[in-house]
C-alpha positions in Angstrom: -18.6 264.7 195.5 -16.5 266.3 198.2 -19.4 268.3 199.7 -21.5 265.2 199.8 -18.9 263.1 201.5 -17.9 265.9 203.9 -21.5 266.5 204.8 -21.6 262.9 206.0 -18.5 263.3 208.1 -16.0 261.8 205.7 -12.6 263.6 206.4 -11.5 264.3 202.8 -8.1 266.0 202.3 -7.6 265.9 198.5 -9.7 265.8 195.4 -9.1 265.9 191.7 -11.5 266.2 188.7 -9.2 263.8 186.8 -7.9 264.0 183.3 -4.7 264.6 181.4 -2.0 266.4 183.5 -4.0 265.9 186.7 -3.0 264.0 189.8 -5.5 261.2 189.0 -6.8 260.0 185.6 -10.4 260.0 186.8 -12.3 262.0 189.4 -11.0 261.0 192.8 -11.3 261.9 196.5 -8.8 261.0 199.1 -9.8 260.7 202.7 -8.5 259.5 206.1 -9.9 256.8 208.3 -9.6 253.4 209.8 -10.4 250.2 207.9 -14.2 250.6 208.3 -14.2 254.2 207.0 -13.8 253.2 203.4 -16.9 251.0 203.5 -18.9 253.8 205.3 -17.8 256.4 202.7 -18.7 254.1 199.8 -22.1 253.5 201.4 -22.7 257.2 201.7 -21.6 257.8 198.1 -23.8 255.1 196.7 -26.8 256.1 198.8 -26.5 259.7 197.5 -26.2 258.6 193.9 -22.5 259.3 193.4 -21.1 257.2 190.5 -18.5 255.2 192.5 -16.0 253.3 190.3 -13.4 252.1 192.8 -12.2 252.2 196.4 -8.5 251.8 197.2 -6.5 251.6 200.4 -3.2 253.4 199.6 0.3 253.6 200.9 3.1 255.4 199.2 6.9 255.1 199.5 8.9 258.1 200.6 12.6 257.9 201.0 12.3 254.1 201.1 9.7 254.1 203.9 5.9 253.3 203.6 3.7 256.3 204.3 -0.1 255.8 204.9 -2.5 254.2 204.6 -5.4 256.3 203.4 -8.4 255.9 201.1 -8.9 256.9 197.6 -12.4 256.7 196.0 -12.7 257.1 192.2 -15.7 257.9 190.2 -17.1 257.1 186.8 -17.4 259.9 184.2 -19.7 259.9 181.2 -16.5 259.3 179.1 -15.6 256.1 181.0 -19.1 255.1 182.2 -19.4 251.3 182.3 -21.8 251.0 185.2 
């Protein structure tokens, strides 16, 4: 997933295969970009056959201040496949 997205110019900076005791419950890739970058990344993922589940625009709170935003794309697995 990361290689596919990076090959298309998506600036990923974090990924997780998902699962118990992982950063994300499902396979996920985080990436930077303006508002249009999320739509472009989803287009790339769908066009190349990646099983996109969800796209999120994310901010977190650090010491009471918002940090972000960035994008997180999550993917279906065989276990949670409801496509």
